[in-house]
C-alpha positions as CSV (number, residue, x, y, z in Angstrom):
1,M,-0.1,0.1,0.1
2,K,2.8,2.3,0.8
3,K,4.3,2.0,-2.7
4,R,1.0,2.5,-4.3
5,L,0.3,5.7,-2.4
6,F,3.8,7.0,-3.0
7,I,3.5,6.5,-7.0
8,A,-0.1,7.8,-6.9
9,L,1.1,11.0,-5.1
10,G,4.2,11.2,-7.4
11,S,1.9,11.0,-10.5
12,G,-0.6,13.3,-9.1
13,A,2.2,15.9,-8.4
14,V,3.7,15.5,-11.9
15,L,0.2,16.1,-13.6
16,G,-0.4,18.9,-11.3
17,L,2.6,20.6,-12.8
18,F,1.4,20.0,-16.2
19,C,-1.9,21.6,-15.1
20,V,-0.3,24.6,-13.7
21,L,1.6,25.1,-16.8
22,G,-1.3,24.7,-18.9
23,A,-3.6,26.9,-16.9
24,S,-1.0,29.6,-16.9
25,V,-1.0,29.7,-20.5
26,R,-4.8,29.4,-20.9
27,L,-5.8,31.9,-18.2
28,G,-2.6,33.9,-17.7
29,W,-0.7,33.8,-14.4
30,A,-1.3,37.5,-13.4
31,G,-4.6,37.6,-11.0
32,N,-5.1,33.8,-11.4
33,Q,-2.1,32.7,-8.9
34,L,-4.5,31.2,-6.3
35,L,-6.8,29.4,-8.7
36,I,-3.8,28.0,-10.7
37,F,-2.2,26.8,-7.5
38,S,-5.4,25.3,-6.3
39,L,-5.6,23.3,-9.6
40,G,-2.2,21.8,-8.9
41,Y,-3.1,21.0,-5.4
42,N,-6.3,19.5,-6.8
43,R,-4.2,17.1,-8.8
44,L,-2.0,16.1,-5.7
45,I,-5.3,15.2,-3.9
46,M,-6.5,13.3,-6.7
47,G,-3.3,11.2,-6.5
48,L,-3.9,10.7,-2.8
49,V,-7.5,9.5,-3.4
50,I,-6.6,7.3,-6.2
51,G,-3.7,5.8,-4.1
52,L,-5.9,4.9,-1.1
53,A,-8.6,3.4,-3.3
54,G,-6.6,0.5,-4.3
55,D,-9.3,-2.3,-3.4
56,L,-12.3,-0.3,-4.4
57,K,-14.6,-2.0,-7.0
58,F,-16.8,-0.2,-9.3
59,S,-17.2,-3.1,-11.9
60,P,-16.2,-6.6,-12.1
61,G,-13.5,-7.6,-14.3
62,N,-10.5,-6.2,-15.8
63,S,-11.8,-2.8,-16.7
64,N,-12.4,-1.6,-13.0
65,W,-9.2,0.3,-13.0
66,V,-10.4,2.4,-15.9
67,L,-13.7,3.2,-14.4
68,R,-12.1,3.7,-10.9
69,G,-9.7,6.2,-12.3
70,A,-12.4,8.0,-14.2
71,L,-14.9,8.3,-11.5
72,L,-12.4,9.2,-8.7
73,G,-10.5,11.5,-11.0
74,G,-13.6,13.4,-12.1
75,G,-14.9,13.4,-8.5
76,V,-11.9,15.1,-7.3
77,S,-11.8,17.3,-10.3
78,G,-15.3,18.2,-9.7
79,A,-14.4,19.7,-6.3
80,Y,-12.1,22.4,-8.2
81,F,-14.5,22.9,-11.0
82,L,-17.5,23.8,-8.6
83,T,-15.4,26.0,-6.3
84,A,-13.7,27.8,-9.2
85,G,-17.1,28.9,-10.5
86,A,-17.8,26.1,-12.9
87,G,-16.2,27.8,-15.8
88,D,-12.9,25.9,-16.4
89,W,-14.3,23.0,-18.3
90,V,-10.9,22.1,-19.7
91,S,-9.5,21.4,-16.2
92,F,-12.7,19.4,-15.1
93,L,-12.6,17.1,-18.1
94,A,-8.7,16.6,-17.7
95,G,-9.4,15.3,-14.4
96,F,-11.3,12.1,-15.7
97,I,-8.3,11.6,-18.1
98,Y,-5.7,12.2,-15.2
99,G,-7.5,9.9,-13.0
100,I,-7.2,7.2,-15.6
101,L,-3.6,7.9,-16.2
102,I,-2.8,7.8,-12.5
103,E,-4.5,4.2,-12.4
104,Y,-2.6,3.3,-15.6
105,V,0.9,4.0,-14.0
106,L,-0.2,2.3,-10.7
107,R,-1.4,-0.8,-12.9
108,Q,2.1,-0.9,-14.7
109,Q,4.0,-0.8,-11.5
110,K,2.1,-4.1,-10.4
111,Q,3.3,-6.0,-13.5
């Protein structure tokens, strides 16, 4: 469990950096620093939640990891989306993809 959590947090942190860079370009840094910081922090929390959810089952079979990543990634991303005024659709939708990416990285370390 420690290894899963460490990898998930690291993946969330890396994806958070990508989000910070992307949001800085899309929104502009000046005047949006807190919003952009919270987006990066959101991705770190996403890694934490996904890292802790290793045994959570959403569906039987081999595709559970994809569904778990999408739902948890989207759920955590939804917190940012709603508190940021429900206007940053790009970051919200990226949360679903990032959740799947974190799960994919975790799945690769198992093999």
